[in-house]
C-alpha positions as CSV (number, residue, x, y, z in Angstrom):
1,X,120.4,53.7,107.0
2,X,121.6,52.8,103.5
3,X,122.7,55.7,101.3
4,X,120.0,55.0,98.7
5,X,117.2,55.3,101.3
6,X,118.6,58.6,102.5
7,X,118.7,59.9,98.9
8,X,115.1,58.8,98.3
9,X,114.0,60.6,101.5
10,X,115.8,63.8,100.6
11,X,114.1,63.6,97.1
12,X,110.7,63.2,98.7
13,X,111.4,66.1,101.1
14,X,112.4,68.3,98.2
15,X,109.3,67.4,96.3
16,X,107.1,68.0,99.3
17,X,108.7,71.4,99.7
18,X,108.1,72.3,96.1
19,X,104.5,71.3,96.4
20,X,104.1,73.5,99.5
21,X,105.7,76.4,97.6
22,X,103.5,75.8,94.6
23,X,100.4,75.9,96.8
24,X,101.6,79.1,98.5
25,X,102.2,80.8,95.2
26,X,98.8,79.7,93.8
27,X,97.2,81.1,96.9
28,X,98.7,84.6,96.6
29,X,98.7,84.9,92.8
30,X,95.4,86.6,92.2
31,X,95.7,89.1,95.0
32,X,99.3,90.0,94.1
33,X,98.2,90.5,90.5
34,X,95.4,92.9,91.6
35,X,97.8,94.7,93.8
36,X,100.3,95.1,91.0
37,X,97.5,96.1,88.6
38,X,96.4,98.9,90.9
39,X,99.9,100.3,90.8
40,X,100.6,99.8,87.1
41,X,97.1,99.9,85.5
42,X,98.7,97.6,82.9
43,X,97.9,93.9,82.8
44,X,101.2,92.8,81.2
45,X,103.3,94.9,83.6
46,X,101.4,93.6,86.6
47,X,101.9,90.0,85.4
48,X,105.6,90.6,85.0
49,X,105.9,92.2,88.4
50,X,104.1,89.3,90.1
51,X,106.2,86.7,88.2
52,X,109.4,88.5,89.1
53,X,108.3,88.6,92.8
54,X,107.5,84.9,92.7
55,X,110.8,83.9,91.1
56,X,112.7,85.9,93.6
57,X,110.9,84.3,96.5
58,X,111.6,80.8,95.2
59,X,115.2,81.6,94.4
60,X,116.1,83.3,97.6
61,X,113.7,82.2,100.3
62,X,112.4,78.7,99.4
63,X,114.4,77.2,102.2
64,X,112.9,79.5,104.8
65,X,109.9,78.3,106.9
66,X,106.7,78.4,105.0
67,X,105.0,80.6,107.6
68,X,107.6,83.3,106.7
69,X,106.7,83.3,103.0
70,X,103.7,85.7,103.1
71,X,105.6,88.5,104.6
72,X,108.7,87.8,102.5
73,X,106.6,87.7,99.4
74,X,104.9,91.0,100.2
75,X,108.2,92.7,100.8
76,X,109.5,91.4,97.4
77,X,106.3,92.4,95.6
78,X,106.4,95.9,97.1
79,X,110.1,96.3,96.0
80,X,109.2,95.1,92.5
81,X,106.3,97.7,92.4
82,X,108.6,100.5,93.6
83,X,111.2,99.6,91.1
84,X,108.6,99.6,88.3
85,X,107.3,103.0,89.5
86,X,110.8,104.5,89.5
87,X,111.5,103.1,86.1
88,X,108.2,104.7,84.8
89,X,109.1,108.0,86.4
90,X,112.4,107.9,84.6
91,X,110.9,107.0,81.2
92,X,107.9,109.3,81.6
93,X,110.3,112.2,81.3
94,X,110.7,111.1,77.7
95,X,107.5,109.4,76.7
96,X,103.8,109.9,77.4
97,X,101.8,106.8,77.9
98,X,98.3,105.7,79.1
99,X,97.3,102.2,79.9
100,X,93.9,102.8,81.5
101,X,92.2,100.3,79.1
102,X,93.8,97.3,80.8
103,X,92.3,98.2,84.2
104,X,88.9,98.8,82.6
105,X,89.1,95.4,80.8
106,X,89.9,93.7,84.1
107,X,86.9,95.2,85.8
108,X,84.6,94.4,82.9
109,X,85.9,90.8,82.8
110,X,85.1,90.4,86.5
111,X,81.6,91.9,85.9
112,X,80.9,89.4,83.1
113,X,81.0,86.7,85.7
114,X,77.8,88.2,87.2
115,X,75.6,87.7,84.0
116,X,72.3,87.5,85.8
117,X,72.8,90.8,87.7
118,X,70.7,93.9,86.8
119,X,72.6,96.1,84.3
120,X,72.1,99.1,86.5
121,X,73.7,97.3,89.4
122,X,76.6,96.3,87.2
123,X,77.0,99.9,86.1
124,X,77.0,101.2,89.7
125,X,79.6,98.6,90.8
126,X,81.8,99.3,87.8
127,X,81.6,103.1,88.5
128,X,82.4,102.5,92.2
129,X,85.3,100.2,91.5
130,X,86.6,102.5,88.8
131,X,86.4,105.5,91.2
132,X,88.4,103.6,93.9
133,X,91.0,102.6,91.3
134,X,91.4,106.1,90.2
135,X,91.8,107.5,93.7
136,X,94.2,104.7,94.6
137,X,96.2,105.4,91.5
138,X,96.7,109.0,92.5
139,X,98.0,108.2,95.9
140,X,101.8,108.4,96.5
141,X,103.4,105.0,96.2
142,X,104.1,104.6,100.0
143,X,100.5,105.6,100.9
144,X,99.1,103.1,98.3
145,X,101.4,100.4,99.7
146,X,100.3,101.0,103.2
147,X,96.7,101.0,102.2
148,X,96.9,97.8,100.1
149,X,98.9,95.9,102.7
150,X,96.6,96.9,105.6
151,X,93.2,97.0,103.9
152,X,93.6,94.6,101.0
153,X,96.0,92.0,102.5
154,X,94.8,92.4,106.1
155,X,98.3,92.9,107.5
156,X,98.7,94.4,111.0
157,X,100.8,97.5,111.5
158,X,103.9,95.5,112.5
159,X,103.8,93.2,109.5
160,X,103.1,96.1,107.1
161,X,106.1,97.9,108.5
162,X,108.3,94.8,107.9
163,X,107.0,94.5,104.3
164,X,107.5,98.2,103.6
165,X,110.8,98.2,105.5
166,X,109.9,101.3,107.6
167,X,108.8,102.1,111.1
168,X,105.3,101.4,112.4
169,X,104.8,105.1,112.9
170,X,105.5,105.6,109.2
171,X,102.9,102.9,108.3
172,X,100.3,104.6,110.5
173,X,101.1,108.0,108.9
174,X,100.9,106.6,105.3
175,X,97.8,104.6,106.1
176,X,96.0,107.5,107.7
177,X,96.9,109.8,104.8
178,X,95.7,107.2,102.3
179,X,92.4,106.8,104.1
180,X,91.9,110.5,104.3
181,X,92.7,110.9,100.5
182,X,90.4,108.1,99.7
183,X,87.5,109.6,101.7
184,X,88.1,113.0,100.1
185,X,88.5,111.5,96.6
186,X,85.4,109.4,96.8
187,X,83.1,112.0,98.4
188,X,83.7,114.7,95.8
């Protein structure tokens, strides 16, 4: 095969790979943002975390098989969230800060898409979503991770353990504690 043909084929393969990666990132973007928003309660911070996770996936793992990307991305995203939480804990010793407005704006923006709904229904949904966010926000990081990966992302115990880089037993424990805390927090 002539060298020029080989070069063109390699270029097409690279472009196809980029398109597949772009499609993957587009498919996880919104859920990843909501996951990060639950941890940060700040729209800008959540966007930064998701962007960092996506960049790391592309830089370090774009050559891996595409069926490995979901788990790799979740692992990277969870690491970025933990790094953010640790940084906040360090800075919170020096500064007090509240960013609850960003989370409320996100919920209200979602509700505006349901213009024809009864205002009472919107209020109930907003109150329910806000209660869940508040309870999730108060969970320890590992419990929140286990809950979001299992319930939000739909990962099984094994995949969650890989994403969190812990044992399956730890995932079960964190998930059980998260569910218990959510039940208690939402029934009081």
